[in-house]
C-alpha positions in Angstrom: -1.3 6.4 20.7 2.1 5.1 22.0 3.4 8.6 22.2 0.4 9.6 24.4 1.0 6.7 26.7 4.7 7.5 27.1 4.2 11.2 27.4 3.2 10.8 31.0 6.6 9.2 31.8 9.1 10.8 29.4 9.4 13.8 27.2 8.3 13.1 23.7 9.5 15.0 20.6 7.9 14.5 17.2 10.3 14.7 14.2 8.9 14.9 10.7 9.8 12.0 8.5 8.8 10.5 5.2 5.7 8.4 5.1 6.2 4.8 4.0 3.9 5.2 1.0 5.9 8.2 -0.3 9.1 6.2 0.1 7.5 3.3 -1.8 6.5 5.5 -4.7 10.0 7.0 -4.8 11.6 3.5 -4.8 9.4 2.6 -7.8 10.2 5.9 -9.5 6.5 6.7 -10.0 4.4 9.6 -8.7 1.6 8.8 -6.4 -0.7 10.8 -8.7 -0.5 13.0 -11.7 -2.5 16.0 -12.9 -6.2 15.4 -12.1 -5.8 11.8 -10.8 -7.2 10.9 -7.4 -5.4 9.2 -4.6 -6.7 7.4 -1.5 -4.6 5.8 1.2 -6.5 3.2 3.1 -5.6 0.3 5.5 -6.6 -3.2 4.4 -8.2 -3.4 7.9 -10.9 -1.0 6.8 -14.4 -2.2 6.3 -14.5 -4.3 3.0 -17.2 -2.0 1.5 -15.1 1.0 2.2 -12.0 -0.7 0.7 -14.0 -1.6 -2.4 -15.3 1.9 -2.8 -11.7 3.3 -2.5 -10.6 1.0 -5.3 -13.6 1.7 -7.5 -13.6 5.5 -7.2 -9.9 6.3 -7.3 -7.2 6.3 -9.9 -4.5 5.5 -7.4 -4.8 3.6 -4.1 -2.3 2.8 -1.5 -3.4 -0.2 0.6 -1.5 -0.2 3.9 -1.3 -3.3 6.1 -2.2 -5.6 3.2 -0.8 -8.7 4.9 -3.6 -8.5 7.5 -6.3 -9.3 4.8 -4.2 -10.4 1.8 -6.6 -13.0 0.4 -9.6 -10.6 0.6 -7.7 -7.7 -1.0 -6.3 -10.0 -3.7 -9.8 -11.3 -4.5 -11.2 -7.7 -4.8 -8.4 -6.7 -7.1 -8.7 -9.9 -9.1 -12.4 -9.4 -9.7 -11.7 -6.0 -11.1 -8.8 -7.2 -13.3 -6.3 -5.0 -11.4 -3.7 -7.5 -10.2 -1.2 -6.5 -12.9 -1.6 -2.8 -12.0 -0.8 -3.3 -8.4 2.7 -3.5 -7.0 3.4 -4.9 -3.5 6.4 -3.7 -1.6 7.4 -5.8 1.3 9.6 -4.4 4.0 9.9 -1.0 2.5 13.3 0.7 3.0 14.6 -2.3 4.9 17.4 -4.6 3.9 15.0 -7.3 2.7 12.8 -4.9 0.7 11.0 -6.7 -2.2 8.9 -5.3 -5.0 6.6 -7.5 -7.0 3.4 -7.2 -9.0 0.4 -8.6 -7.3 -0.4 -10.8 -10.3 2.9 -12.7 -9.5 1.5 -13.7 -6.0 -0.9 -16.5 -5.2 -4.0 -15.7 -3.2 -2.7 -18.0 -0.4 0.7 -16.4 -0.1 1.7 -15.0 3.3 3.2 -11.6 3.3 5.4 -9.9 5.9 3.7 -7.5 8.3 5.4 -4.5 6.6 3.8 -4.9 3.2 2.0 -2.2 1.2 0.2 -2.3 -2.1 0.2 0.5 -4.7 -2.5 0.4 -7.3 -2.0 2.7 -10.3 -5.0 2.1 -12.6 -3.7 4.4 -15.4 -0.1 3.4 -15.5 0.6 0.3 -17.4 4.4 0.7 -17.1 4.9 0.6 -13.3 7.9 -1.7 -12.9 8.4 -4.0 -10.0 12.2 -4.0 -10.2 
């Protein structure tokens, strides 16, 4: 939407890049999905019912913008006993990047804006370091 606004004033060129969730998976050295596994990428700002459905129906879920609804997302994952299978990456590919299991957070923690969660239901060995 910003490119559309600026296109009226300046020439815009789109250059392919790597998506943040792909970079996050690479930094964790885990594939986003394997074989017949399912993957959904959803913003935490989505309707709560839609977010719950994504978590319930998929093997792997990337939750973008998790800081905007952290307590609600935390509660949903806690109810499903999925906190230990979720890694949060704060400030991906930035100098202050931090990777930590969701179970090591408190529901009241405040995350930086650039925080993303990766839920891997089938992988018990996803490391946060």
